[in-house]
C-alpha positions as CSV (number, residue, x, y, z in Angstrom):
1,X,55.4,50.9,7.8
2,X,57.9,52.6,10.6
3,X,61.3,50.8,10.7
4,X,64.9,50.8,9.6
5,X,66.5,48.0,7.4
6,X,70.4,48.1,8.9
7,X,73.4,46.5,7.7
8,X,72.4,46.3,4.2
9,X,74.6,47.3,0.8
10,X,72.3,50.2,-0.2
11,X,72.5,51.2,-3.8
12,X,71.7,54.7,-3.4
13,X,70.8,57.7,-5.6
14,X,70.8,58.1,-9.3
15,X,74.1,56.7,-9.8
16,X,73.4,53.4,-7.7
17,X,76.5,54.6,-5.1
18,X,77.0,51.7,-3.0
19,X,76.5,52.4,0.8
20,X,77.8,50.0,3.0
21,X,76.4,49.1,6.2
22,X,73.7,51.5,5.6
23,X,70.6,52.8,7.6
24,X,67.2,52.7,5.9
25,X,64.5,54.5,7.5
26,X,61.2,53.6,6.1
27,X,58.1,55.8,7.4
28,X,55.0,55.3,5.8
29,X,55.6,54.6,2.1
30,X,58.8,56.5,1.8
31,X,61.9,56.6,2.5
32,X,62.8,59.2,5.2
33,X,66.5,58.5,5.7
34,X,69.4,56.7,3.9
35,X,72.9,57.1,5.8
36,X,75.6,55.0,7.1
37,X,75.1,56.9,10.6
38,X,73.0,54.7,12.9
39,X,70.0,56.5,14.1
40,X,70.0,55.4,17.8
41,X,67.1,57.5,18.6
42,X,64.7,55.3,16.4
43,X,61.7,53.3,18.2
44,X,60.2,51.6,15.6
45,X,61.0,48.3,14.0
46,X,64.5,47.4,13.2
47,X,65.3,44.6,10.5
48,X,68.7,43.0,10.0
49,X,69.9,43.7,6.5
50,X,73.5,42.1,6.7
51,X,74.1,40.3,4.0
52,X,71.3,41.8,1.8
53,X,72.1,44.1,-1.5
54,X,68.9,47.0,-1.4
55,X,68.1,48.1,-5.1
56,X,65.6,49.9,-6.4
57,X,62.3,48.3,-7.6
58,X,62.3,47.2,-11.2
59,X,59.9,48.7,-13.8
60,X,58.7,46.8,-16.6
61,X,58.1,49.7,-19.1
62,X,56.4,47.5,-21.7
63,X,54.2,44.5,-21.5
64,X,51.2,43.2,-22.9
65,X,49.2,41.1,-20.1
66,X,46.6,39.9,-22.3
67,X,48.5,36.8,-24.0
68,X,49.6,35.6,-20.7
69,X,46.9,32.4,-21.0
70,X,48.8,31.5,-24.8
71,X,52.3,31.3,-23.9
72,X,54.7,30.0,-26.6
73,X,51.9,29.4,-29.1
74,X,53.7,31.6,-32.3
75,X,57.5,30.5,-32.2
76,X,58.6,30.5,-35.4
77,X,55.8,33.2,-36.6
78,X,56.2,36.5,-37.8
79,X,54.9,39.4,-36.3
80,X,52.6,40.3,-38.6
81,X,51.1,36.3,-38.3
82,X,51.4,36.5,-34.6
83,X,50.4,39.9,-33.1
84,X,48.9,42.0,-35.7
85,X,46.2,44.3,-34.3
86,X,43.6,43.1,-37.0
87,X,44.4,39.7,-38.2
88,X,47.1,38.1,-36.1
89,X,47.0,34.5,-34.3
90,X,46.8,36.1,-31.1
91,X,44.0,38.3,-31.6
92,X,41.7,35.5,-32.8
93,X,42.7,32.9,-30.6
94,X,42.1,35.3,-27.5
95,X,38.4,36.2,-28.8
96,X,38.0,32.7,-28.1
97,X,39.4,32.6,-24.3
98,X,36.8,33.0,-21.4
99,X,37.1,35.9,-19.4
100,X,37.8,34.3,-16.6
101,X,40.8,32.3,-18.0
102,X,42.0,35.8,-19.3
103,X,42.0,37.3,-15.9
104,X,43.6,34.2,-14.3
105,X,46.3,34.5,-16.6
106,X,47.1,38.2,-16.2
107,X,46.5,37.9,-12.2
108,X,49.7,35.1,-12.2
109,X,51.6,37.2,-14.3
110,X,51.3,40.0,-12.0
111,X,52.2,37.9,-9.2
112,X,55.2,36.3,-10.8
113,X,56.6,39.7,-11.8
114,X,56.0,41.4,-7.8
115,X,58.3,38.0,-7.1
116,X,60.5,38.8,-9.5
117,X,61.2,42.1,-8.4
118,X,59.3,44.3,-10.5
119,X,57.5,46.4,-8.7
120,X,56.0,48.7,-11.7
121,X,54.4,47.3,-14.7
122,X,53.3,49.7,-17.8
123,X,50.7,47.5,-19.8
124,X,49.5,48.3,-23.3
125,X,45.8,47.1,-23.0
126,X,43.8,45.8,-26.0
127,X,40.1,45.6,-26.2
128,X,39.5,49.3,-25.2
129,X,37.0,49.5,-22.5
130,X,36.5,45.9,-21.5
131,X,40.5,44.8,-21.9
132,X,40.8,48.1,-19.0
133,X,38.1,46.5,-17.0
134,X,39.5,42.7,-17.0
135,X,43.2,44.1,-15.9
136,X,41.8,46.0,-13.1
137,X,40.0,43.3,-11.9
138,X,43.0,40.6,-12.2
139,X,44.7,43.3,-10.0
140,X,42.8,43.4,-7.3
141,X,44.4,43.3,-4.0
142,X,47.7,42.8,-5.7
143,X,50.7,45.3,-5.0
144,X,52.4,46.0,-8.0
145,X,51.9,49.7,-9.2
146,X,49.9,49.4,-12.7
147,X,50.0,51.6,-15.3
148,X,47.2,50.9,-18.0
149,X,48.0,52.0,-21.5
150,X,44.5,51.8,-23.3
151,X,43.4,51.9,-26.9
152,X,40.0,52.5,-28.7
153,X,39.0,49.4,-31.1
154,X,39.7,51.2,-34.5
155,X,41.9,51.5,-37.2
156,X,41.8,54.0,-39.7
157,X,40.3,52.3,-42.8
158,X,42.9,51.2,-45.2
159,X,41.2,53.4,-48.1
160,X,41.4,56.3,-45.9
161,X,44.9,56.0,-44.8
162,X,46.5,58.7,-46.9
163,X,43.7,61.0,-46.1
164,X,42.8,63.7,-43.8
165,X,40.1,61.5,-42.4
166,X,40.3,61.9,-38.5
167,X,38.5,59.8,-35.8
168,X,35.2,59.2,-36.2
169,X,33.2,60.9,-33.3
170,X,32.1,58.0,-32.0
171,X,35.8,56.4,-31.6
172,X,36.7,60.1,-29.9
173,X,34.1,59.6,-27.5
174,X,35.2,56.1,-26.7
175,X,38.8,57.3,-26.2
176,X,38.0,59.6,-24.0
177,X,36.4,57.0,-21.8
178,X,39.4,54.8,-22.2
179,X,41.6,57.7,-21.3
180,X,39.3,58.1,-18.3
181,X,39.7,54.5,-17.5
182,X,43.5,54.1,-17.7
183,X,46.5,55.9,-17.4
184,X,47.1,56.8,-20.9
185,X,47.1,55.5,-24.7
186,X,49.0,52.4,-26.1
187,X,48.7,53.1,-29.7
188,X,49.6,49.8,-31.8
189,X,51.6,52.0,-34.4
190,X,51.3,55.0,-36.5
191,X,50.9,53.0,-39.6
192,X,47.5,52.0,-38.5
193,X,46.2,55.6,-38.6
194,X,45.8,58.5,-40.7
195,X,48.0,61.5,-39.5
196,X,44.8,63.4,-38.6
197,X,43.9,60.7,-36.8
198,X,47.3,60.4,-34.8
199,X,46.8,64.3,-34.1
200,X,43.0,63.3,-32.4
201,X,44.7,60.9,-30.7
202,X,47.7,63.1,-29.4
203,X,44.9,66.1,-28.4
204,X,42.6,63.8,-26.5
205,X,45.5,62.3,-24.3
206,X,46.8,66.0,-23.8
207,X,43.5,66.9,-23.0
208,X,43.2,64.5,-20.3
209,X,46.6,64.7,-19.1
210,X,47.7,61.3,-19.6
211,X,50.5,59.5,-21.2
212,X,51.1,58.4,-25.1
213,X,52.8,55.2,-26.0
214,X,53.4,53.8,-29.4
215,X,54.9,50.8,-31.1
216,X,57.6,51.9,-33.5
217,X,60.1,50.5,-35.9
218,X,59.5,46.9,-34.3
219,X,59.3,44.9,-38.0
220,X,61.7,45.9,-41.1
221,X,58.0,45.5,-43.2
222,X,55.9,47.6,-40.8
223,X,59.3,50.4,-41.4
224,X,59.3,49.7,-45.1
225,X,55.6,50.6,-45.3
226,X,55.5,53.7,-43.5
227,X,58.3,55.1,-46.1
228,X,56.4,53.6,-49.2
229,X,52.7,54.9,-47.8
230,X,53.6,58.0,-46.0
231,X,57.1,59.0,-47.3
232,X,58.3,59.2,-43.9
233,X,59.3,57.1,-41.1
234,X,57.2,55.7,-38.5
235,X,59.4,57.7,-35.7
236,X,58.7,60.7,-37.8
237,X,55.1,60.5,-38.3
238,X,54.8,59.5,-34.4
239,X,57.1,62.6,-33.3
240,X,55.2,64.9,-35.4
241,X,51.5,63.9,-35.4
242,X,51.0,61.8,-32.1
243,X,53.8,63.4,-29.8
244,X,54.3,60.5,-27.4
245,X,56.0,60.6,-24.0
246,X,57.6,57.2,-25.1
247,X,58.4,55.0,-28.3
248,X,58.3,51.4,-28.0
249,X,60.7,49.0,-29.6
250,X,62.9,51.2,-32.3
251,X,64.6,48.1,-34.0
252,X,64.4,49.3,-37.5
253,X,65.5,52.6,-37.6
254,X,68.0,55.6,-38.8
255,X,70.5,57.4,-37.3
256,X,68.4,60.8,-38.8
257,X,65.6,59.4,-36.4
258,X,67.6,59.0,-33.6
259,X,68.8,62.2,-33.5
260,X,65.0,63.5,-33.7
261,X,64.0,61.6,-30.9
262,X,67.2,63.0,-29.1
263,X,66.0,66.5,-30.0
264,X,62.6,65.9,-28.9
265,X,63.3,64.7,-25.7
266,X,61.3,61.7,-26.3
267,X,61.8,58.3,-24.0
268,X,62.4,54.8,-25.7
269,X,61.7,51.8,-24.3
270,X,63.4,48.8,-25.9
271,X,62.2,45.0,-25.6
272,X,65.1,43.0,-26.6
273,X,64.2,39.5,-25.9
274,X,61.0,40.0,-27.6
275,X,62.5,41.7,-30.9
276,X,65.1,38.6,-30.7
277,X,62.5,35.8,-30.5
278,X,60.5,37.4,-33.6
279,X,63.7,37.4,-35.6
280,X,63.6,41.2,-36.1
281,X,67.1,42.1,-34.7
282,X,68.4,44.2,-31.8
283,X,67.5,47.5,-30.8
284,X,70.3,50.8,-31.1
285,X,70.4,50.7,-27.4
286,X,74.1,51.7,-27.4
287,X,73.2,54.7,-29.8
288,X,70.5,55.7,-27.8
289,X,72.6,56.4,-24.7
290,X,75.2,57.7,-26.3
291,X,72.7,60.5,-27.6
292,X,71.6,61.1,-24.1
293,X,68.1,59.4,-24.9
294,X,66.2,57.8,-21.7
295,X,65.8,54.3,-22.2
296,X,63.6,51.6,-20.1
297,X,63.1,48.0,-20.5
298,X,60.3,45.9,-21.0
299,X,59.6,42.1,-21.3
300,X,56.9,42.9,-24.0
301,X,54.3,39.9,-24.7
302,X,53.9,37.4,-22.2
303,X,53.3,35.2,-24.7
304,X,56.7,35.7,-26.1
305,X,58.8,36.0,-22.9
306,X,59.0,35.0,-19.3
307,X,58.4,38.3,-16.9
308,X,62.2,38.4,-15.8
309,X,64.1,42.0,-15.7
310,X,67.1,39.9,-14.6
311,X,67.0,38.1,-17.9
312,X,66.0,41.1,-20.3
313,X,68.8,43.0,-18.5
314,X,71.8,40.3,-19.2
315,X,70.3,39.7,-22.6
316,X,70.4,43.7,-23.4
317,X,74.0,44.0,-21.8
318,X,75.5,41.3,-23.6
319,X,74.0,41.9,-26.8
320,X,75.2,45.5,-27.1
321,X,78.5,44.7,-26.6
322,X,78.4,41.6,-29.0
323,X,76.8,43.9,-32.1
324,X,79.8,46.4,-31.0
325,X,82.0,43.8,-30.7
326,X,83.3,46.1,-27.8
327,X,83.5,44.9,-24.0
328,X,83.0,48.8,-22.8
329,X,80.0,49.3,-25.6
330,X,77.8,49.7,-22.5
331,X,78.4,50.1,-19.2
332,X,76.6,48.0,-16.6
333,X,75.2,50.6,-14.3
334,X,73.6,52.2,-17.4
335,X,71.7,48.9,-18.2
336,X,70.7,48.8,-14.3
337,X,69.2,52.3,-15.3
338,X,66.8,50.9,-17.8
339,X,65.2,49.0,-15.6
340,X,64.4,51.1,-12.8
341,X,65.1,54.7,-13.1
342,X,65.0,54.7,-16.9
343,X,61.7,53.0,-16.8
344,X,60.5,55.7,-14.3
345,X,61.2,58.3,-16.5
346,X,59.9,56.9,-19.2
347,X,56.7,56.7,-17.5
348,X,56.9,60.4,-16.0
349,X,57.2,58.8,-12.4
350,X,61.3,59.4,-12.0
351,X,60.2,61.8,-9.0
352,X,58.5,59.1,-7.0
353,X,60.0,56.0,-8.2
354,X,63.0,54.3,-10.0
355,X,66.1,55.1,-7.5
356,X,66.9,54.8,-3.7
357,X,66.7,58.5,-2.4
358,X,65.6,60.0,0.6
359,X,61.7,61.6,0.0
360,X,61.2,58.8,-2.7
361,X,58.5,56.0,-2.3
362,X,59.8,53.2,-0.8
363,X,59.9,50.2,-3.8
364,X,62.9,48.1,-2.8
365,X,64.2,44.9,-3.9
366,X,66.3,42.9,-1.4
367,X,68.8,40.5,-2.7
368,X,71.1,38.0,-0.9
369,X,74.9,38.7,-1.3
370,X,75.4,35.3,0.2
371,X,73.8,33.2,-2.4
372,X,76.1,31.1,-4.4
373,X,75.3,33.5,-7.1
374,X,76.3,36.5,-5.9
375,X,78.8,35.7,-3.3
376,X,82.8,36.7,-4.0
377,X,81.3,39.6,-6.3
378,X,84.1,41.8,-7.0
379,X,81.5,43.9,-9.0
380,X,77.8,44.0,-7.7
381,X,76.3,46.2,-10.4
382,X,77.6,44.2,-12.8
383,X,76.9,41.2,-11.0
384,X,72.8,42.6,-10.5
385,X,73.2,43.0,-14.3
386,X,74.7,39.7,-16.0
387,X,73.7,37.1,-13.3
388,X,70.9,37.8,-10.5
389,X,68.4,35.9,-10.9
390,X,64.5,35.7,-9.1
391,X,65.9,33.3,-6.6
392,X,68.3,35.6,-5.2
393,X,65.5,38.2,-3.8
394,X,65.1,37.5,-0.2
395,X,62.0,40.3,-0.1
396,X,60.4,42.8,-2.2
397,X,58.7,46.1,-1.0
398,X,56.4,48.4,-2.5
399,X,55.2,51.9,-1.1
400,X,57.3,50.9,2.3
401,X,55.4,47.6,2.6
402,X,56.6,43.8,2.5
403,X,54.8,42.1,-0.2
404,X,56.8,39.3,-1.1
405,X,59.3,37.5,1.4
406,X,60.4,38.4,4.8
407,X,63.6,40.3,6.5
408,X,64.3,39.3,10.0
409,X,64.4,41.6,12.7
410,X,67.4,42.5,14.9
411,X,67.8,41.1,18.4
412,X,64.3,39.1,17.9
413,X,62.6,42.6,18.0
C-alpha cells in the first residue's frame, strides 16, 4: 500500500503518545511517516481518519488453537482432568476429531482473531509435525502473523524423571524437524522432563535459533509436584535447564522466583481469564511489572476462552487493582503494552511490531471514537483497556494492507 491516513488520533511510539489529527503514511508494509504535519506533496491514496483511533495491532502471545472444536467442554473440571498432555480429556477427545474438522475450527478462530484486532498469534502446537502442518493448512490465505511453537510427541518416562536420562535419539531427530517447520518450541511444562531432557530441548532450539516457551506455575498441584520431586520450583528448573525466551502463566510462584526471572531478562506471558476459569487464581501481574519484567497477554485455550484481547486487558487490569485493593496498582498504559509491545518483545519481534513508529511494520487497528462505547472518553487508553470491544473496530491493517473492514477515502479519491 502507498497511502496516508489523515486526521486520526494515533497512539504513537512505545508509550502510546496520542497524536491528534495525525498523518500516517504507509509505504509498502511499513510506516514511513507518523506526524502531525500534513504531507501535501504525497500523490498516493488518502484515507479519512477523522473520528478514528489508530492503535497497534494486538498480539495474542499464548493460545492453543487446536481445541477450537471443543469449546466449553470442560467447564468445572480441573486442569489435570481437562488439559493434561497425556491423560487429559482434551487430548483424548481431539484424537477422535477428523482432521478436516480440526482445520476448520482453527481457521475460524484465526479469522475471528483478525476481526477482533489480533494481528499476531503465538500458538502452542500439540501433536508434533502433524499439528504444525494442520495449523499451516488452517492459516492458508489468511493475513494473521502466526508464530507456531511445536513440540515432539514425547515426555520423559515417570521412572526416569529424576535421573540424568536425556532425549532418545529418535526424539532428538523429531524435535529437529519440528524446529525446521515451526518457529520454536512450546514445551508443556518442566515437570514432564528430566533435567537433561530440558537441556537437550534448549540446545536443539538454540542451534536452530528458534524460540523456546514453557508453561510454569499454572496449577498449585504442578508447583508442589516440582518441589516434591525435584527439590526445585518449576521456574527455577526452567531457567536453569531449558533457558526459555518466555514463561507462560506464573500463577503459583514465589517472590524469589519472580526475582530470578527479573535477573534473567526472561519475558512472561499471563493468561488471567484462563487461570480464573480453571480456578487456579490470578498471576502476579503487578509484581512482575514493578520488577521490570516484560509481560505479554494471551487468551490461552480456545476451549476455555473467547479470542478477545479487549476482554483479556479489561480482566487483567481490574483484577490487578482488586487483588491489591488499590485503584493505582497498575496503569492502563501498562496493560495496553502487554497486549501489544509486551507480546512483541516476548516473541522477539519488538523491532518490527507492537507499536506505531516510523520504520516499523504497519499492523494497525482502527477504532471508531464516535461509537456509543468510546464517545466522550476522557482517557482514551483507559477506555481501550476497559471498555473497547470488537464491534468498535472499523478496520484492521496487517503489513500495510487492509485485511478487515475498510477506511473512507478523502474527497472520494
